[in-house]
C-alpha positions as CSV (number, residue, x, y, z in Angstrom):
1,N,88.8,23.4,-62.5
2,Q,86.4,25.9,-61.1
3,S,84.3,23.2,-59.5
4,M,87.4,21.6,-58.0
5,E,88.4,24.9,-56.4
6,I,84.9,25.2,-54.9
7,Q,85.2,21.7,-53.5
8,Q,88.6,22.5,-52.0
9,D,87.2,25.7,-50.4
10,R,84.4,23.6,-48.8
11,G,86.9,21.0,-47.5
12,E,85.5,18.3,-49.9
13,I,87.4,15.9,-52.1
14,S,86.3,14.1,-55.3
15,L,86.7,10.4,-55.9
16,K,89.3,11.1,-58.6
17,E,91.5,13.1,-56.2
18,L,91.2,10.4,-53.6
19,I,92.4,7.7,-56.0
20,L,95.3,9.9,-57.1
21,R,96.4,10.5,-53.5
22,I,96.2,6.8,-52.7
23,K,98.4,6.1,-55.7
24,E,100.9,8.7,-54.5
25,V,101.1,7.1,-51.1
26,I,101.6,3.6,-52.6
27,A,104.4,5.0,-54.9
28,F,106.1,6.6,-51.8
29,L,106.0,3.4,-49.9
30,R,107.5,1.5,-52.8
31,R,110.3,3.9,-53.1
32,K,111.0,3.7,-49.3
33,W,110.4,0.0,-48.8
34,I,114.0,-0.7,-47.7
35,I,113.9,1.9,-44.9
36,I,110.4,0.7,-43.8
37,L,111.5,-2.9,-43.7
38,L,114.7,-2.0,-41.8
39,L,112.6,-0.1,-39.2
40,I,110.3,-3.0,-38.8
41,V,113.2,-5.4,-38.3
42,I,114.9,-3.1,-35.8
43,G,111.6,-2.7,-33.8
44,A,111.0,-6.4,-33.7
45,V,114.5,-7.2,-32.5
46,F,114.4,-4.4,-29.9
47,G,111.0,-5.7,-28.6
48,F,112.3,-9.3,-28.4
49,V,115.4,-8.3,-26.5
50,W,113.4,-6.0,-24.2
51,A,110.8,-8.8,-23.4
52,K,113.6,-11.4,-23.0
53,F,115.8,-9.5,-20.5
54,K,113.3,-7.3,-18.7
55,K,112.4,-8.7,-15.3
56,P,108.7,-9.1,-14.6
57,K,107.0,-6.9,-11.9
58,Y,104.6,-8.4,-9.4
59,M,101.8,-6.2,-7.9
60,A,100.0,-7.1,-4.7
61,Q,96.7,-5.3,-4.1
62,S,94.6,-4.8,-1.1
63,V,91.2,-3.2,-1.4
64,F,89.0,-2.4,1.7
65,V,86.2,-0.1,2.8
66,L,86.7,2.3,5.7
67,D,83.4,2.0,7.6
68,E,82.9,5.0,9.9
69,S,79.1,5.3,10.0
70,N,77.8,6.3,13.4
71,N,74.0,5.8,13.4
72,K,73.6,6.9,17.0
73,S,69.9,7.7,16.8
74,S,68.8,4.2,16.0
75,Q,71.3,2.2,17.9
76,L,71.3,4.2,21.1
77,G,67.5,4.8,21.3
78,G,67.1,1.7,23.4
79,L,69.6,2.8,26.0
80,A,68.2,6.3,26.2
81,A,64.7,4.8,26.8
82,L,66.2,2.9,29.8
83,G,67.2,6.2,31.3
84,L,71.0,6.1,30.5
85,D,72.8,9.4,30.3
86,L,74.5,9.0,26.9
87,G,76.3,12.3,27.0
88,N,78.8,12.9,24.2
89,S,79.1,9.5,22.4
90,S,81.5,10.7,19.8
91,A,84.6,8.5,19.4
92,D,86.5,10.7,17.0
93,G,90.2,10.4,17.5
94,L,93.1,11.9,15.7
95,F,92.0,11.1,12.2
96,S,88.7,10.9,10.3
97,G,87.9,10.2,6.7
98,S,89.6,8.4,3.9
99,K,91.9,11.2,2.9
100,N,93.6,11.1,6.2
101,I,94.1,7.4,6.2
102,I,95.5,7.6,2.6
103,W,98.0,10.1,3.9
104,L,98.8,7.8,6.8
105,Y,99.7,4.9,4.5
106,S,102.5,6.8,2.9
107,S,103.7,8.5,6.1
108,R,107.3,8.0,7.2
109,P,106.4,6.5,10.7
110,M,104.1,3.8,9.2
111,I,106.5,2.8,6.5
112,K,109.4,2.5,9.0
113,R,107.3,0.5,11.4
114,T,106.4,-1.8,8.6
115,L,110.0,-2.2,7.5
116,L,111.0,-3.2,11.0
117,T,108.4,-6.0,11.2
118,S,109.5,-9.6,11.0
119,V,107.9,-12.0,8.5
120,M,108.6,-15.5,7.2
121,H,111.0,-15.6,4.3
122,N,112.7,-18.8,3.0
123,G,111.6,-20.7,6.1
124,R,112.9,-18.3,8.7
125,K,111.9,-15.0,10.2
126,E,113.4,-11.9,8.5
127,L,112.9,-8.2,8.8
128,L,111.1,-6.6,5.9
129,I,113.8,-4.0,5.6
130,D,116.4,-6.7,5.0
131,W,114.2,-8.4,2.4
132,F,113.6,-5.1,0.7
133,M,117.3,-4.3,0.5
134,E,117.8,-7.7,-1.2
135,T,114.9,-7.1,-3.6
136,S,115.9,-3.5,-4.5
137,K,119.7,-4.3,-4.7
138,L,120.4,-1.8,-2.0
139,S,122.4,-4.4,-0.1
140,K,125.1,-4.1,-2.8
141,N,125.8,-0.5,-2.0
142,P,128.7,0.2,0.4
143,G,127.4,0.8,4.0
144,F,124.0,-0.7,3.2
145,A,124.6,-4.2,4.6
146,K,121.8,-6.4,5.8
147,G,121.3,-7.3,9.4
148,Q,121.8,-3.8,10.9
149,F,118.3,-3.7,12.5
150,Q,118.1,-7.0,14.4
151,G,116.3,-6.5,17.7
152,I,115.2,-3.0,16.9
153,T,111.5,-2.2,17.0
154,D,111.5,1.5,17.8
155,T,112.7,4.0,15.2
156,A,113.5,6.5,17.9
157,I,116.7,4.6,19.0
158,L,118.3,4.4,15.5
159,N,121.9,5.5,15.1
160,P,122.8,7.9,12.2
161,V,123.8,5.0,9.8
162,Q,120.6,3.1,10.5
163,N,118.5,6.2,10.2
164,A,120.1,7.1,6.8
165,L,119.5,3.6,5.6
166,I,115.8,3.4,6.6
167,N,115.2,6.9,5.1
168,E,116.7,5.7,1.8
169,C,114.4,2.7,1.9
170,Y,111.4,4.9,2.7
171,G,112.1,7.2,-0.2
172,M,112.4,4.3,-2.7
173,I,109.2,2.7,-1.5
174,V,107.1,5.8,-1.7
175,A,108.5,6.8,-5.1
176,K,108.6,3.5,-6.9
177,Y,106.9,0.7,-5.1
178,L,103.8,2.0,-3.2
179,K,100.5,3.4,-4.5
180,I,97.6,4.4,-2.3
181,K,94.4,5.9,-3.7
182,E,90.7,5.9,-3.3
183,Q,88.7,3.8,-5.8
184,D,87.1,5.9,-8.5
185,G,83.4,6.3,-8.1
186,T,83.4,4.9,-4.6
187,D,83.1,6.3,-1.1
188,N,85.8,5.4,1.5
189,M,87.0,2.4,-0.6
190,I,90.8,2.4,-0.5
191,R,93.3,0.5,-2.7
192,V,96.8,-0.2,-1.6
193,E,99.3,-1.5,-4.2
194,V,102.9,-2.7,-3.9
195,T,104.8,-3.5,-7.0
196,S,108.3,-5.1,-7.0
197,S,110.3,-7.8,-8.8
198,D,109.8,-10.2,-5.9
199,E,106.3,-11.7,-5.9
200,L,106.3,-12.8,-2.2
201,F,107.8,-9.5,-1.0
202,S,104.9,-7.6,-2.7
203,K,102.4,-9.8,-0.9
204,E,104.0,-9.7,2.5
205,F,104.7,-6.0,2.5
206,T,101.2,-5.2,1.4
207,E,99.6,-7.3,4.1
208,T,102.0,-6.0,6.8
209,L,101.5,-2.4,5.8
210,V,97.7,-2.7,5.8
211,N,97.6,-4.5,9.2
212,T,100.1,-2.0,10.7
213,V,98.3,1.2,9.5
214,N,94.8,-0.1,10.2
215,Q,95.7,-1.1,13.8
216,F,97.3,2.2,14.4
217,Y,94.3,4.0,12.9
218,I,91.8,2.1,15.0
219,H,93.9,2.6,18.2
220,S,94.1,6.4,17.4
221,K,90.4,6.7,16.8
222,T,89.5,4.9,20.1
223,L,92.4,5.9,22.4
224,K,90.6,8.7,24.3
225,I,87.4,6.8,24.9
226,S,89.2,3.6,25.8
227,E,91.0,5.6,28.5
228,E,87.7,6.9,29.8
229,I,86.3,3.4,30.0
230,N,89.3,2.2,32.0
231,V,88.9,5.1,34.5
232,L,85.2,4.5,34.8
233,Q,85.7,0.8,35.2
234,R,88.2,1.3,38.1
235,K,85.9,3.8,39.8
236,A,82.9,1.5,39.4
237,D,84.8,-1.5,40.8
238,S,86.0,0.6,43.8
239,V,82.5,1.9,44.6
240,R,81.0,-1.6,44.2
241,Y,83.5,-2.9,46.8
242,K,82.7,0.0,49.2
243,M,78.9,-0.7,48.6
244,D,79.3,-4.4,49.4
245,N,81.4,-3.6,52.5
246,A,78.8,-1.1,53.7
247,M,76.1,-3.7,53.4
248,Y,78.0,-6.1,55.6
249,Q,78.7,-3.3,58.2
250,A,75.0,-2.3,58.2
251,A,74.0,-5.9,58.8
252,S,76.6,-6.3,61.6
253,A,75.3,-3.1,63.3
254,I,71.8,-4.5,63.4
255,D,73.0,-7.8,64.6
256,A,74.9,-6.1,67.4
257,A,71.7,-5.0,69.0
258,P,69.0,-7.6,68.1
259,N,66.6,-6.6,70.9
260,A,67.3,-2.9,71.2
261,N,65.4,-1.0,73.8
262,P,63.1,1.3,71.8
263,N,63.6,4.0,74.4
264,L,67.3,4.2,73.6
265,Q,67.5,6.0,70.3
266,V,71.3,5.9,70.3
267,L,71.3,2.2,69.5
268,R,69.7,3.0,66.1
269,V,72.4,5.5,65.0
270,A,75.0,2.9,63.9
271,P,72.6,0.9,61.7
272,Q,71.1,4.1,60.2
273,R,74.6,5.5,59.5
274,K,75.6,2.3,57.7
275,G,72.3,2.4,55.8
276,V,73.1,5.9,54.6
277,D,76.5,4.7,53.4
278,V,74.8,1.8,51.5
279,N,72.3,4.2,49.9
280,V,75.1,6.7,48.8
281,S,77.3,3.9,47.5
282,T,74.4,2.4,45.6
283,A,73.4,5.7,44.0
284,L,76.9,6.5,43.0
285,Y,77.4,3.0,41.5
286,I,74.3,3.3,39.4
287,V,75.5,6.6,37.9
288,L,79.0,5.1,37.2
289,A,77.4,2.0,35.6
290,K,75.2,4.1,33.3
291,N,78.2,6.2,32.1
292,L,80.4,3.1,31.7
293,E,77.8,1.4,29.5
294,S,77.3,4.5,27.4
295,R,81.0,4.8,26.8
296,K,81.3,1.2,25.9
297,M,78.5,1.7,23.3
298,A,80.3,4.8,22.0
299,L,83.5,2.8,21.7
300,S,81.7,0.1,19.7
301,Q,80.3,2.6,17.3
302,G,83.4,4.7,17.0
303,T,85.7,1.8,16.1
304,P,86.3,1.8,12.3
Protein backbone atom coordinates (compact mmCIF):
# COMPACT_ATOMS: atom_id res chain seq x y z
CA ASN A 1 0.00 0.00 0.00
CA GLN A 2 2.83 2.35 0.78
CA SER A 3 4.49 1.66 -2.61
CA MET A 4 1.15 2.26 -4.41
CA GLU A 5 0.78 5.61 -2.69
CA ILE A 6 4.33 6.54 -3.77
CA GLN A 7 3.52 5.57 -7.37
CA GLN A 8 0.33 7.65 -7.32
CA ASP A 9 2.26 10.63 -5.98
CA ARG A 10 4.69 10.27 -8.90
CA GLY A 11 1.83 9.99 -11.42
CA GLU A 12 2.66 6.33 -12.15
CA ILE A 13 0.31 3.36 -12.42
CA SER A 14 0.99 -0.33 -11.99
CA LEU A 15 -0.04 -3.08 -14.39
CA LYS A 16 -2.56 -4.39 -11.89
CA GLU A 17 -4.26 -1.03 -11.55
CA LEU A 18 -4.38 -0.67 -15.35
CA ILE A 19 -6.11 -4.02 -15.71
CA LEU A 20 -8.62 -3.14 -12.98
CA ARG A 21 -9.48 0.14 -14.66
CA ILE A 22 -9.94 -1.54 -18.03
CA LYS A 23 -12.35 -4.01 -16.44
CA GLU A 24 -14.28 -1.15 -14.87
CA VAL A 25 -14.64 0.57 -18.25
CA ILE A 26 -15.81 -2.67 -19.90
CA ALA A 27 -18.34 -3.24 -17.13
CA PHE A 28 -19.64 0.34 -17.54
CA LEU A 29 -20.04 -0.14 -21.28
CA ARG A 30 -21.96 -3.40 -20.73
CA ARG A 31 -24.35 -1.69 -18.34
CA LYS A 32 -24.97 1.20 -20.77
CA TRP A 33 -24.97 -0.76 -24.05
CA ILE A 34 -28.59 0.09 -24.83
CA ILE A 35 -27.95 3.84 -24.57
CA ILE A 36 -24.74 3.56 -26.58
CA LEU A 37 -26.45 1.55 -29.32
CA LEU A 38 -29.32 4.03 -29.41
CA LEU A 39 -26.92 6.95 -29.83
CA ILE A 40 -25.09 5.17 -32.66
CA VAL A 41 -28.37 4.50 -34.49
CA ILE A 42 -29.57 8.09 -34.03
CA GLY A 43 -26.24 9.44 -35.28
CA ALA A 44 -26.26 7.15 -38.32
CA VAL A 45 -29.84 8.10 -39.23
CA PHE A 46 -29.12 11.80 -38.79
CA GLY A 47 -26.00 11.57 -40.94
CA PHE A 48 -27.86 9.71 -43.69
CA VAL A 49 -30.70 12.24 -43.74
CA TRP A 50 -28.27 15.18 -43.73
CA ALA A 51 -26.25 13.72 -46.62
CA LYS A 52 -29.43 12.84 -48.54
CA PHE A 53 -31.17 16.20 -48.42
CA LYS A 54 -28.29 18.69 -48.13
CA LYS A 55 -27.57 20.33 -51.48
CA PRO A 56 -23.95 20.18 -52.62
CA LYS A 57 -21.85 23.34 -52.82
CA TYR A 58 -19.60 24.09 -55.77
CA MET A 59 -16.48 26.19 -55.40
CA ALA A 60 -14.76 27.95 -58.29
CA GLN A 61 -11.21 29.10 -57.62
CA SER A 62 -8.91 31.46 -59.48
CA VAL A 63 -5.28 31.80 -58.41
CA PHE A 64 -2.98 34.38 -59.97
CA VAL A 65 0.21 36.29 -59.24
CA LEU A 66 0.26 40.09 -59.08
CA ASP A 67 3.50 40.96 -60.88
CA GLU A 68 4.56 44.54 -60.14
CA SER A 69 8.33 44.24 -60.41
CA ASN A 70 9.97 47.31 -61.93
CA ASN A 71 13.60 46.56 -62.71
CA LYS A 72 14.30 49.97 -64.24
CA SER A 73 18.08 49.91 -63.88
CA SER A 74 18.54 46.93 -66.20
CA GLN A 75 15.74 47.54 -68.66
CA LEU A 76 16.20 51.30 -69.12
CA GLY A 77 19.98 51.26 -69.27
CA GLY A 78 19.96 50.98 -73.04
CA LEU A 79 17.71 54.02 -73.48
CA ALA A 80 19.77 56.06 -71.06
CA ALA A 81 22.89 55.20 -73.03
CA LEU A 82 21.21 56.60 -76.13
CA GLY A 83 20.80 59.95 -74.41
CA LEU A 84 17.08 59.74 -73.60
CA ASP A 85 15.91 61.79 -70.63
CA LEU A 86 14.00 59.13 -68.69
CA GLY A 87 12.79 61.43 -65.96
CA ASN A 88 10.39 59.95 -63.44
CA SER A 89 9.50 56.53 -64.86
CA SER A 90 7.20 55.57 -62.01
CA ALA A 91 3.82 54.31 -63.21
CA ASP A 92 2.27 53.98 -59.76
CA GLY A 93 -1.41 54.69 -59.79
CA LEU A 94 -4.12 54.65 -57.17
CA PHE A 95 -3.20 51.20 -55.81
CA SER A 96 -0.06 49.23 -55.10
CA GLY A 97 0.53 45.86 -53.48
CA SER A 98 -1.55 42.73 -52.97
CA LYS A 99 -3.40 44.01 -49.89
CA ASN A 100 -5.02 46.80 -51.85
CA ILE A 101 -6.17 44.54 -54.65
CA ILE A 102 -7.55 42.04 -52.10
CA TRP A 103 -9.60 44.89 -50.64
CA LEU A 104 -10.63 45.90 -54.15
CA TYR A 105 -12.07 42.44 -54.85
CA SER A 106 -14.53 42.71 -51.97
CA SER A 107 -15.37 46.38 -52.52
CA ARG A 108 -18.94 47.39 -53.24
CA PRO A 109 -18.31 49.07 -56.65
CA MET A 110 -16.50 46.02 -58.06
CA ILE A 111 -19.17 43.56 -56.88
CA LYS A 112 -21.92 45.78 -58.30
CA ARG A 113 -20.14 46.15 -61.62
CA THR A 114 -19.73 42.37 -61.78
CA LEU A 115 -23.39 41.75 -60.98
CA LEU A 116 -24.45 44.05 -63.82
CA THR A 117 -22.37 42.10 -66.36
CA SER A 118 -24.12 39.92 -68.94
CA VAL A 119 -23.04 36.29 -69.33
CA MET A 120 -24.36 33.26 -71.21
CA HIS A 121 -26.87 31.24 -69.19
CA ASN A 122 -29.08 28.49 -70.65
CA GLY A 123 -28.22 29.54 -74.18
CA ARG A 124 -29.03 33.25 -73.75
CA LYS A 125 -27.47 36.33 -72.24
CA GLU A 126 -28.46 37.12 -68.67
CA LEU A 127 -27.24 39.53 -66.04
CA LEU A 128 -25.30 37.92 -63.22
CA ILE A 129 -27.53 39.65 -60.67
CA ASP A 130 -30.61 37.87 -62.09
CA TRP A 131 -28.74 34.57 -62.05
CA PHE A 132 -27.63 35.18 -58.47
CA MET A 133 -31.18 36.01 -57.36
CA GLU A 134 -32.30 32.69 -58.79
CA THR A 135 -29.43 30.77 -57.19
CA SER A 136 -29.79 32.41 -53.78
CA LYS A 137 -33.65 32.23 -53.82
CA LEU A 138 -33.83 36.03 -53.46
CA SER A 139 -36.25 36.17 -56.38
CA LYS A 140 -38.90 34.50 -54.19
CA ASN A 141 -38.96 37.46 -51.81
CA PRO A 142 -41.57 40.17 -52.41
CA GLY A 143 -40.15 43.10 -54.36
CA PHE A 144 -37.05 41.16 -55.47
CA ALA A 145 -38.25 40.16 -58.91
CA LYS A 146 -35.78 39.42 -61.71
CA GLY A 147 -35.38 41.62 -64.76
CA GLN A 148 -35.18 44.97 -62.94
CA PHE A 149 -31.69 45.81 -64.26
CA GLN A 150 -32.06 45.33 -68.00
CA GLY A 151 -30.12 47.96 -69.91
CA ILE A 152 -28.44 49.35 -66.78
CA THR A 153 -24.64 49.36 -66.70
CA ASP A 154 -24.00 52.26 -64.32
CA THR A 155 -24.82 51.89 -60.62
CA ALA A 156 -25.06 55.69 -60.30
CA ILE A 157 -28.46 55.77 -62.03
CA LEU A 158 -30.22 53.16 -59.90
CA ASN A 159 -33.56 53.96 -58.30
CA PRO A 160 -34.10 53.27 -54.55
CA VAL A 161 -35.63 49.81 -55.17
CA GLN A 162 -32.81 48.74 -57.46
CA ASN A 163 -30.22 50.14 -55.09
CA ALA A 164 -31.71 48.24 -52.13
CA LEU A 165 -31.77 45.02 -54.16
CA ILE A 166 -28.19 45.27 -55.37
CA ASN A 167 -27.01 46.15 -51.86
CA GLU A 168 -28.76 43.04 -50.53
CA CYS A 169 -27.00 40.93 -53.16
CA TYR A 170 -23.67 42.53 -52.32
CA GLY A 171 -24.06 41.78 -48.61
CA MET A 172 -24.91 38.13 -49.24
CA ILE A 173 -22.02 37.63 -51.66
CA VAL A 174 -19.40 39.11 -49.33
CA ALA A 175 -20.74 37.24 -46.28
CA LYS A 176 -21.47 33.79 -47.72
CA TYR A 177 -20.16 33.33 -51.26
CA LEU A 178 -16.87 35.15 -51.77
CA LYS A 179 -13.44 34.60 -50.22
CA ILE A 180 -10.29 36.48 -51.23
CA LYS A 181 -6.95 35.94 -49.57
CA GLU A 182 -3.26 35.75 -50.24
CA GLN A 183 -1.78 32.27 -50.55
CA ASP A 184 0.06 31.24 -47.40
CA GLY A 185 3.81 31.32 -47.77
CA THR A 186 3.70 33.22 -51.08
CA ASP A 187 4.30 36.77 -52.19
CA ASN A 188 1.59 38.53 -54.24
CA MET A 189 -0.18 35.25 -55.11
CA ILE A 190 -3.91 35.87 -54.66
CA ARG A 191 -6.73 33.32 -54.50
CA VAL A 192 -10.34 34.15 -55.33
CA GLU A 193 -13.04 31.64 -54.35
CA VAL A 194 -16.78 31.69 -55.04
CA THR A 195 -18.95 28.97 -53.49
CA SER A 196 -22.62 28.45 -54.36
CA SER A 197 -25.17 25.73 -55.04
CA ASP A 198 -24.94 26.39 -58.80
CA GLU A 199 -21.77 25.03 -60.36
CA LEU A 200 -21.90 27.20 -63.51
CA PHE A 201 -22.73 30.35 -61.54
CA SER A 202 -19.66 29.88 -59.34
CA LYS A 203 -17.49 29.58 -62.44
CA GLU A 204 -19.00 32.52 -64.33
CA PHE A 205 -19.03 34.86 -61.33
CA THR A 206 -15.41 34.06 -60.49
CA GLU A 207 -14.19 34.65 -64.04
CA THR A 208 -16.20 37.86 -64.43
CA LEU A 209 -15.09 39.25 -61.07
CA VAL A 210 -11.43 38.50 -61.75
CA ASN A 211 -11.59 40.09 -65.20
CA THR A 212 -13.51 43.15 -63.95
CA VAL A 213 -11.24 43.88 -61.00
CA ASN A 214 -8.00 43.20 -62.83
CA GLN A 215 -8.96 45.45 -65.75
CA PHE A 216 -9.93 48.23 -63.35
CA TYR A 217 -6.72 47.74 -61.37
CA ILE A 218 -4.53 47.92 -64.49
CA HIS A 219 -6.43 50.96 -65.78
CA SER A 220 -6.02 52.72 -62.42
CA LYS A 221 -2.31 51.94 -62.26
CA THR A 222 -1.67 53.26 -65.78
CA LEU A 223 -4.25 56.04 -66.10
CA LYS A 224 -1.97 59.00 -65.36
CA ILE A 225 0.93 57.88 -67.52
CA SER A 226 -1.44 56.94 -70.37
CA GLU A 227 -2.82 60.48 -70.34
CA GLU A 228 0.74 61.83 -70.45
CA ILE A 229 1.51 59.65 -73.46
CA ASN A 230 -1.58 60.87 -75.28
CA VAL A 231 -0.64 64.52 -74.67
CA LEU A 232 2.95 63.95 -75.76
CA GLN A 233 1.80 62.07 -78.85
CA ARG A 234 -0.49 64.91 -79.93
CA LYS A 235 2.25 67.49 -79.38
CA ALA A 236 4.82 65.41 -81.26
CA ASP A 237 2.44 64.95 -84.20
CA SER A 238 1.75 68.70 -84.27
CA VAL A 239 5.44 69.63 -84.19
CA ARG A 240 6.21 67.02 -86.85
CA TYR A 241 3.60 68.56 -89.13
CA LYS A 242 5.03 72.05 -88.56
CA MET A 243 8.57 70.75 -89.19
CA ASP A 244 7.57 69.15 -92.49
CA ASN A 245 5.72 72.31 -93.51
CA ALA A 246 8.76 74.46 -92.62
CA MET A 247 10.99 72.26 -94.78
CA TYR A 248 8.73 72.77 -97.80
CA GLN A 249 8.62 76.53 -97.20
CA ALA A 250 12.42 76.71 -96.89
CA ALA A 251 12.82 74.87 -100.18
CA SER A 252 10.26 77.13 -101.85
CA ALA A 253 12.10 80.24 -100.61
CA ILE A 254 15.35 79.00 -102.14
CA ASP A 255 13.62 78.09 -105.41
CA ALA A 256 12.10 81.59 -105.58
CA ALA A 257 15.55 83.09 -106.13
CA PRO A 258 17.68 80.43 -107.83
CA ASN A 259 20.30 82.85 -109.12
CA ALA A 260 20.24 85.45 -106.37
CA ASN A 261 22.53 88.44 -106.69
CA PRO A 262 25.19 88.01 -103.96
CA ASN A 263 25.19 91.76 -103.49
CA LEU A 264 21.53 91.70 -102.43
CA GLN A 265 21.54 90.21 -98.91
CA VAL A 266 17.82 90.74 -98.53
CA LEU A 267 17.19 87.82 -100.88
CA ARG A 268 18.78 85.47 -98.30
CA VAL A 269 16.53 86.50 -95.42
CA ALA A 270 13.52 84.38 -96.38
CA PRO A 271 15.47 81.11 -96.86
CA GLN A 272 17.43 81.71 -93.63
CA ARG A 273 14.23 82.45 -91.69
CA LYS A 274 12.63 79.23 -92.95
CA GLY A 275 15.83 77.37 -92.11
CA VAL A 276 15.62 78.65 -88.52
CA ASP A 277 12.02 77.43 -88.32
CA VAL A 278 13.15 74.01 -89.54
CA ASN A 279 15.95 73.83 -86.95
CA VAL A 280 13.68 74.90 -84.08
CA SER A 281 10.96 72.45 -85.06
CA THR A 282 13.52 69.65 -85.44
CA ALA A 283 15.05 70.29 -82.00
CA LEU A 284 11.62 70.46 -80.37
CA TYR A 285 10.49 67.27 -82.09
CA ILE A 286 13.59 65.39 -80.90
CA VAL A 287 12.90 66.38 -77.28
CA LEU A 288 9.24 65.37 -77.53
CA ALA A 289 10.15 62.05 -79.17
CA LYS A 290 12.62 61.27 -76.37
CA ASN A 291 10.06 61.99 -73.64
CA LEU A 292 7.37 60.07 -75.50
CA GLU A 293 9.50 56.94 -75.77
CA SER A 294 10.52 57.17 -72.12
CA ARG A 295 6.86 57.38 -71.02
CA LYS A 296 5.94 54.43 -73.23
CA MET A 297 8.67 52.39 -71.59
CA ALA A 298 7.44 53.50 -68.15
CA LEU A 299 3.91 52.44 -69.12
CA SER A 300 5.13 49.03 -70.21
CA GLN A 301 6.97 48.52 -66.92
CA GLY A 302 4.22 49.97 -64.74
CA THR A 303 1.46 47.75 -66.14
CA PRO A 304 0.80 44.88 -63.67
